Structure formats: structure tokens, C-alpha cells
C-alpha positions in Angstrom: -41.2 109.0 24.7 -39.2 110.6 27.5 -42.0 113.0 28.1 -44.5 110.2 28.4 -42.3 108.4 30.9 -42.0 111.6 32.9 -45.8 111.8 33.1 -46.1 108.2 34.2 -43.4 108.8 36.9 -45.2 111.9 38.1 -48.5 110.0 38.3 -46.8 107.3 40.3 -45.4 109.8 42.8 -48.8 111.5 43.2 -50.4 108.2 43.7 -47.9 107.2 46.4 -48.3 110.6 48.1 -52.1 110.3 48.2 -51.9 106.7 49.4 -49.6 107.7 52.2 -51.9 110.5 53.2 -54.9 108.2 53.3 -52.9 105.7 55.4 -51.9 108.3 57.9 -55.4 109.7 58.0 -56.7 106.2 58.9 -54.1 105.9 61.7 -55.5 109.1 63.2 -59.1 107.8 63.1 -60.2 104.7 65.0 -61.6 101.9 62.8 -65.4 101.9 62.7 -66.8 99.4 65.2 -70.3 98.1 65.8 -71.8 100.1 68.7 -73.8 97.8 71.1 -76.1 100.1 73.2 -77.5 98.3 76.3 -80.2 99.9 78.4 -80.8 99.1 82.0 -82.9 100.4 84.9 -81.3 102.7 87.4 -81.7 100.1 90.3 -80.0 97.5 88.2 -77.0 99.7 87.6 -76.8 100.5 91.3 -77.0 96.8 92.3 -74.7 95.2 89.7 -71.0 96.0 88.8 -71.9 96.4 85.2 -69.2 99.0 84.5 -66.4 96.6 85.6 -67.7 93.7 83.6 -68.3 95.9 80.5 -64.7 97.1 80.7 -63.5 93.6 80.9 -65.6 92.5 78.0 -64.4 95.5 76.0 -60.8 94.5 76.7 -61.3 91.0 75.3 -63.5 92.3 72.4 -61.9 95.4 71.0 -63.9 94.9 67.8 -67.0 96.2 69.6 -68.0 99.5 71.2 -70.3 98.7 74.1 -72.2 101.5 75.8 -74.4 101.2 78.9 -77.4 103.6 79.2 -79.7 104.1 82.2 -83.3 104.1 81.1 -85.8 106.6 82.7 -89.0 104.9 83.7 -91.0 106.7 81.1 -88.9 105.3 78.3 -91.1 102.3 77.9 -93.7 104.1 75.8 -91.1 105.9 73.8 -89.4 102.6 72.9 -92.7 101.0 71.9 -93.3 103.8 69.4 -89.8 103.8 68.0 -89.6 100.1 67.6 -92.9 100.0 65.7 -91.4 102.5 63.3 -88.3 100.4 62.9 -85.9 102.7 64.8 -84.1 102.2 68.1 -81.7 104.0 70.4 -80.8 100.6 72.1 -79.7 97.2 70.9 -80.7 95.4 74.1 -82.8 96.3 77.1 -82.6 94.6 80.5 -85.0 96.8 82.5 -88.1 94.7 82.4 -89.3 91.4 84.0 -90.7 88.8 81.7 -94.3 89.5 82.5 -93.8 93.2 81.5 -92.7 92.6 77.9 -95.9 91.1 76.4 -97.1 94.3 74.8 -93.8 94.3 72.8 -94.3 90.7 71.9 -97.9 91.3 70.7 -96.7 94.2 68.6 -94.2 92.0 66.9 -91.2 94.2 67.6 -88.9 91.7 69.5 -86.5 89.2 68.1 -86.9 85.5 69.0 -83.6 85.0 70.8 -83.5 81.5 69.4 -82.6 83.1 66.1 -79.6 84.7 67.7 -78.2 82.1 70.2 -77.3 78.5 69.3 -79.4 75.5 70.5 -76.5 74.6 72.8 -76.6 78.0 74.4 -80.4 77.9 74.9 -80.1 74.5 76.5 -78.0 75.9 79.3 -81.0 77.8 80.8 -83.3 76.5 83.5 -86.8 76.0 81.9 -88.3 78.3 84.5 -86.1 81.2 83.3 -87.4 80.9 79.8 -91.1 79.9 80.1 -92.3 83.3 81.3 -91.1 85.1 78.2 -92.2 82.5 75.6 -95.2 82.3 73.3 -96.1 79.2 71.3 -96.9 79.6 67.6 -100.0 77.8 66.1 -97.9 74.6 65.7 -97.0 74.7 69.4 -93.3 75.7 68.8 -92.3 78.1 71.6 -90.8 81.5 70.6 -88.4 82.9 73.2 -88.0 86.6 73.7 -85.6 87.1 76.6 -82.0 86.2 77.4 -82.3 85.4 81.1 -80.3 87.4 83.7 -81.9 86.8 87.1 -84.7 84.7 88.6 -87.0 85.7 91.4 -88.8 82.8 93.2 -91.7 83.0 95.5 -90.5 82.0 99.0 -91.0 82.5 102.7 -88.6 85.1 104.1 -88.5 84.2 107.8 -87.1 85.8 110.9 -85.3 82.7 112.0 -84.0 84.4 115.1 -87.6 85.0 116.3 -88.5 81.4 115.6 -85.5 80.1 117.5 -86.7 82.1 120.6 -90.0 80.2 120.4 -88.2 76.9 120.0 -89.5 76.5 116.4 -87.3 74.5 114.1 -89.7 73.2 111.5 -91.1 75.5 108.8 -94.7 75.2 107.6 -95.3 72.8 104.7 -98.8 74.1 104.0 -100.6 77.4 104.4 -102.6 75.8 107.2 -99.4 75.1 109.1 -98.4 78.7 108.4 -101.5 79.9 110.1 -100.8 77.6 113.1 -97.3 79.0 113.4 -98.6 82.5 113.2 -100.9 81.9 116.1 -97.8 81.4 118.3 -96.7 85.0 117.6 -100.1 86.7 118.1 -98.9 88.8 121.0 -95.3 89.4 119.9 -93.8 92.9 120.4 -90.4 94.4 119.7 -88.1 96.0 122.2 -90.0 99.3 121.9 -93.4 97.6 122.5 -94.5 97.8 118.8 -96.7 95.1 117.5 -94.8 92.5 115.4 -97.1 90.9 112.8 -97.0 87.1 112.3 -97.4 87.5 108.5 -96.4 90.5 106.4 -99.1 90.8 103.7 -99.7 93.4 101.0 -103.5 93.2 100.1 -103.4 96.5 98.3 -104.8 97.1 94.8 -101.5 96.1 93.2 -99.8 93.0 91.9 -98.5 91.7 95.2 -101.8 90.3 96.3 -102.0 87.9 93.4 -98.3 87.4 93.2 -97.4 86.7 96.9 -100.7 85.1 98.0 -103.5 84.2 95.6 -101.5 82.3 93.0 -99.1 80.4 95.4 -101.9 79.5 97.8 -104.1 78.3 94.9 -101.2 76.2 93.7 -100.8 74.7 97.2 -104.5 73.8 97.4 -104.6 72.3 93.9 -101.1 70.7 93.5 -100.3 73.3 90.9 -103.6 73.5 88.9 -104.0 77.2 88.8 -105.8 77.7 85.5 -109.3 76.8 84.3 -110.2 74.8 81.2 -109.6 77.9 79.1 -106.1 78.4 80.4 -107.1 81.5 82.4 -106.5 82.1 86.1 -108.8 79.8 88.1 -111.3 82.0 90.1 -114.3 79.6 90.0 -113.2 76.4 91.8 -113.8 75.7 95.5 -110.0 76.1 96.0 -110.2 79.6 94.5 -113.0 80.6 97.0 -111.0 78.9 99.8 -108.1 81.4 99.1 -110.4 84.4 99.6 -112.0 83.0 102.7 -108.7 82.0 104.3 -107.0 85.3 103.7 -109.9 87.3 105.1 -109.8 85.0 108.2 -106.1 85.9 108.5 -107.0 89.6 108.6 -109.8 89.1 111.1 -107.6 87.0 113.4 -104.9 89.7 113.4 -102.3 87.6 111.6 -101.6 90.5 109.2 -101.2 94.2 109.7 -104.2 96.5 110.1 -102.6 98.4 107.2 -102.4 95.4 104.9 -104.4 97.2 102.2 -101.8 100.0 102.0 -99.5 99.6 99.1 -96.0 98.3 100.2 -96.8 98.6 103.9 -95.9 94.9 104.3 -92.4 95.7 102.9 -92.0 98.6 105.3 -93.1 96.4 108.2 -90.6 93.6 107.4 -87.8 96.0 106.9 -88.5 97.7 110.2 -88.4 94.3 112.0 -92.2 94.2 112.5 -92.9 90.9 110.8 -92.1 87.2 111.3 -92.9 85.7 107.9 -93.0 87.5 104.6 -94.1 85.6 101.5 -92.3 87.4 98.7 -89.4 87.0 96.2 -86.4 85.4 97.8 -84.2 88.5 97.3 -86.2 90.4 99.9 -84.6 88.3 102.7 -80.9 89.1 102.3 -81.8 92.8 101.7 -83.8 93.1 104.9 -81.2 91.1 106.9 -78.4 93.4 105.9 -80.5 96.4 107.0 -81.6 95.0 110.3 -78.2 93.8 111.2 -76.9 97.4 111.3 -79.0 97.7 114.4 -79.1 94.1 115.8 -76.3 91.7 114.6 -78.2 88.7 115.9 -81.0 89.1 113.3 -81.2 86.1 110.9 -83.5 86.1 107.9 -83.8 82.6 106.4 -85.2 81.7 103.0 -87.5 78.7 102.7 -89.7 77.3 99.8 -93.3 78.5 99.8 -95.8 76.1 101.3 -96.6 73.3 98.8 -93.7 74.2 96.5 -92.3 70.7 96.9 -95.4 69.4 95.1 -96.5 72.4 92.9 -93.2 74.1 92.3 -92.7 77.8 93.0 -93.9 80.9 91.1 -91.0 82.5 89.4 -90.3 85.8 87.5 -87.2 86.5 85.4 -85.3 89.6 84.4 -83.3 89.4 81.2 -82.4 91.1 77.9 -84.8 91.7 75.1 -83.6 92.5 71.6 -85.6 94.7 69.2 -85.9 93.4 65.7 -84.8 96.8 64.3 -81.4 96.7 66.0 -78.7 96.8 63.4 -76.5 94.7 65.7 -78.8 92.0 66.9 -76.4 89.1 66.8 -73.6 90.9 68.5 -75.9 92.3 71.2 -77.3 88.9 71.9 -73.8 87.4 72.3 -72.8 90.2 74.7 -75.9 89.7 76.8 -75.4 85.9 76.8 -71.8 86.2 77.9 -72.1 89.1 80.3 -75.5 88.7 81.9 -76.1 84.9 81.8 -72.5 84.0 82.8 -69.8 86.5 83.7 -71.8 88.6 86.2 -73.6 85.7 87.9 -71.5 85.8 91.1 -72.6 89.4 91.6 -76.2 88.3 90.9 -76.0 85.8 93.8 -74.6 88.4 96.2 -77.8 90.4 95.8 -80.0 87.4 96.7 -81.2 86.7 93.2 -81.1 83.3 91.5 -78.9 82.4 88.5 -80.7 81.1 85.4 -78.0 78.6 84.3 -78.3 74.9 85.2 -74.6 74.3 85.8 -74.4 76.8 88.7 -76.7 74.5 90.7 -74.4 71.5 90.2 -72.1 70.4 93.0 -69.3 72.2 91.3 -71.0 75.6 91.7 -69.2 78.5 90.1 -66.0 78.1 88.1 -63.7 80.4 90.1 -61.2 80.8 87.4 -63.0 80.7 84.0 -61.1 80.9 80.7 -62.1 84.5 80.0 -60.8 85.6 83.4 -57.5 83.9 82.7 -57.3 85.8 79.4 -58.0 89.1 81.2 -55.1 88.5 83.6 -52.8 87.6 80.8 -53.7 90.8 78.9 -52.7 92.8 81.9 -49.8 90.7 83.0 -47.1 93.2 81.8 -48.7 96.3 83.4 -47.1 97.9 86.4 -48.9 97.2 89.6 -50.1 100.9 89.9 -51.5 100.7 86.4 -53.5 97.5 86.9 -57.2 98.2 86.2 -59.4 98.6 89.2 -62.2 96.8 87.4 -60.0 93.7 87.1 -59.3 93.6 90.8 -63.1 93.9 91.5 -63.9 91.0 89.2 -61.1 88.9 90.7 -62.2 89.5 94.2 -65.8 88.7 93.3 -64.8 85.4 91.7 -62.4 84.5 94.5 -65.4 84.4 96.9 -68.0 83.1 94.4 -70.3 80.6 95.9 -73.9 79.4 95.8 -75.4 79.8 99.3 -76.9 76.7 100.9 -80.4 78.2 100.9 -80.2 78.6 97.1 -79.4 74.9 96.9 -82.4 74.2 99.2 -84.6 76.1 96.7 -83.5 74.0 93.7 -86.2 71.3 93.8 -89.0 73.9 93.8 -87.2 76.0 91.2 -86.9 73.0 88.8 -90.7 72.7 89.0 -91.1 76.5 88.7 -94.0 78.0 86.9 -94.9 81.5 85.8 -98.0 83.6 86.1 -101.1 82.0 84.6 -101.6 83.1 81.0 -98.8 85.6 81.5 -99.8 87.6 78.4 -102.9 88.7 80.3 -101.5 88.8 83.8 -101.0 92.6 83.9 -104.7 92.9 83.1 -105.9 90.2 85.5 -104.1 91.1 88.7 -105.9 94.5 89.1 -109.3 92.9 88.9 -108.1 90.2 91.3 -106.8 92.7 93.9 -109.8 95.0 93.7 -112.3 92.2 94.1 -110.4 90.8 97.1 -110.4 94.2 98.8 -114.2 94.4 98.3 -114.4 91.0 99.9 -112.2 92.1 102.7 -114.4 95.2 103.3 -117.5 92.9 103.5 -119.0 94.2 100.3 -120.4 90.7 99.6 -121.1 89.8 103.2 -120.2 86.1 103.7 -121.3 85.2 100.1 -117.9 84.3 98.6 -119.7 82.9 95.5 -120.9 86.5 94.7 -117.3 87.8 95.1 -115.9 85.1 92.8 -118.7 85.7 90.2 -117.9 89.4 90.1 -114.2 88.6 89.7 -114.9 86.2 86.8 -117.0 88.9 85.1 -114.2 91.4 85.4 -111.6 89.0 84.1 -113.8 88.1 81.1 -114.2 91.8 80.3 -110.5 92.3 80.2 -110.1 89.3 77.8 -112.7 90.8 75.5 -110.9 94.1 75.5 -107.6 92.4 74.8 -109.1 90.4 71.9 -110.4 93.7 70.4 -106.9 95.2 70.7 -105.3 92.2 69.1 -107.8 92.3 66.2 -107.0 95.9 65.7 -103.3 95.4 65.6 -103.7 92.5 63.2 -105.8 94.6 60.9 -103.2 97.4 61.1 -100.4 95.1 60.1 -102.4 93.6 57.2 -103.6 97.0 55.9 -102.0 97.9 52.5 -99.4 100.7 52.6 -100.6 104.1 51.4 
């Protein structure tokens, strides 16, 4: 009996020793935490204080391990292949605009963010920030594939200091009025006798022709009716032909640069102070003003709605986070992106000239300068000596202390509320090359003065792209339905 008790006692001692060793080993190793891997483009990381906000989020959410990774441009194809195989190096990607993600949507590799965020959270977004990344199902229910981060809106970036010298205080309400205004700057030169162009225009074989000119002008001429009866970009109506005729007349009258067909020449001209009006996204204005003021502090670049935007709304594009279906941490990744991108970092978004996607920011109250999460951060660092206080917290506090919504952003609000996205955005990346190429041919007099011939050619090219896309879709559908080998 005593021997049996001795064995039991020995077993208990061994068990306690083993348990203590296991406990000590666990103390030496951090608890396993979900790793949330977020990919961004290099320019986004350079513009936004992501590291500071990620450090702050990590402080309040120690249960997560959040990692920021810069994506090389060529990663898009690699991601596509990996996601189709059900693998991913990232749980969220914020490198693409909404019109750039439709290949992923068609391949069925993105998660509907409505499955990850609550209806209350989804209701906080401006409709314009969601529509460009949405696809309706056969019953008409929209599926949303992006958590919005920033909005770009088509505007007039205007050298207001140059207008003031001409005594001009009223901005053009139509493109016809814009042409009249441009005529007053026909002979303008800068201090070094260089030609200053009335309108900076990019008519190259790239997206900017359709984005900055064709679609917004068509919307102005039609009160927003930019698609035909099939839902495709309108290229057959009298208004569509009028856009082609008007823009070629601008070029012939010297309203735009002789190098307007050179890719990004319009951007270079405006940044060099060689342009008066630049139709483009609103973020171009503050960027150019900051550069020009290094040379001339009197430069003022004002942001105004595009002509006709009060009636037709403005063209918008949105950057945000997409979540792959194969992420092992979809729910947590979506919540991080909702908190950080859509809310916390928004004062920094505004300082870069980009528009916030959340409705409440445009209310009279503007930004909450002392949100609850910032109060929690201060409290968590309250007992630290001054020399140990995190630099990231100071950066965030300084940003929120000056957080404000500029007057010009409030001025854009009515047009933003009517905002619309590219026509049939799923096909826009295929349509804009045909649009730009055909316009260049028209500009080069390939069709003489027969604008009908130019528009007929354009229609044929667009129809060809739709047929190709239909074939691809059928091929993908057949691949998904094929039995596994």
C-alpha cells in the first residue's frame, strides 16, 4: 500500500514539474495571434502616415498582428493566379481603384464586403464611393467588393490667380462658357515668354481622354445620360458627336497644347505653370499649388465642380480595400480596413486633396477632433515618461488637432452626392482605348469632317470588345462548371 502511495506521489510530482515547464515555455513564446497582411501601392505609403496609424491600432488591438506590405506593380497578375488557386500572401489590398478590380470580380475571387461589415457600417458610406465597385446579381441585389478609402472627383483645377488678373470671378457653368473663358487667355505667356495654354488637355491614347473630357462633357450635354439603350457608353447620339467636334475645334483654335496627344503632357504643363484650367481629379489642384508656390507664393489653384455637375453630378473614382475570399482572416481584415482606412486616417486623406467616403464628414460638424479611440490611446500612454511617449501618437494628435474639411470640399458636396461612375464600369478598361484611338484619328483628320464615320468606327470597335469579353466570360463559366479531374 505504501509503495502504491509512493508511486502516486511521484506521478503527481512529475505532473507538476511538467506543467510548470509547459507554463514557463508559454511565457517565453508570444501567444499566436491572427496576422492581418495589408498590401498597398508605393505611392499610397508615401502619401499616407500608415505606419503611425497601424502602430496606434496595434496598441489598442494587441490580439492582432498587423503587417503592411508595399506591392510591386507587377503583383497584380501574381495575385490573380494565387487567388484563383485559393492561396494569398495578403488579407487586404488597397492598391487599386474601383474600375481596376473587375477582372478579380469576374473571376469570383473577391469577398462581398457586405458579408463582413454590418448594414449600419455600410450605410455610413456615400453612394458614390460604393457604386463603382458594385455588381448586381440577377435579382438586382448589389454586391459590394470594396471598403472605400478615398474618392477622386472630376473637377476644374483652376489657376485662380491668373483669373483674378483678368478680372474674372465667375467660373464656367457649361463647356461652352469654358471655351469663352479660354478665349480670353489665347495670348497669355509666363514671365519667361512661354505660352500658357487656356486648357490643359491629355488627348493621348490613354484613359485621360475619356475620363477627363469625353464622359464629363457628354454628361453635361445630356444631363447625365451617358449610356445607350444597352447600358454601354453612348457613342451614337448627336451629343456624342458634338463632343468629338467640340474638342477638335478646341485643338484647332489653340485652346490646348500642340502636344496634347502626348501622354501626360497636360499634367507636365499644369505643374510647370503653363495652363489656366485643368479638368482632372480634384487632388491634382493642391498638389500643383504646393509645387508652384515654392517658386511663386502668390499662386492659387482653386477647385470647382466640372461644368454641368450641378445637374448631372460628377464622375468619381474610388480607392479602397478589397478582400480575397481565400484570406483566413477576412472578418478581422475587413474591420481593420473599416476602422483605419474609412475613419481614423481620413484627416490625412483630406490633407492630400482627396475626398472622404463617409457621409458624416461632410456634415456641419466636420471631423471629430477627439474621437473615443484617440482618447483611449492617450490613456494607454498616460503613465509613460515624456521622452518615451511614442512619436506616432504625437503625429496623430497633431493631425487631429488641425483636422478640418476645406471650404472647396464642401463646395463639391452637391455634385458628389449626384456622383456617377464610368459607364458599364466592368467594360470601361476595354472601352477607353477604343475611344481614345478613334478620337486621335478624328483629330488627325482621318475621317475628314465626317464625324458620323468616326463614331461608326468607334461603335464597331466597342462592339468587338464586348464580343471578346462575352467569350472570355463564357470560357470562365465553363471552367468553373467543369468537373474536377
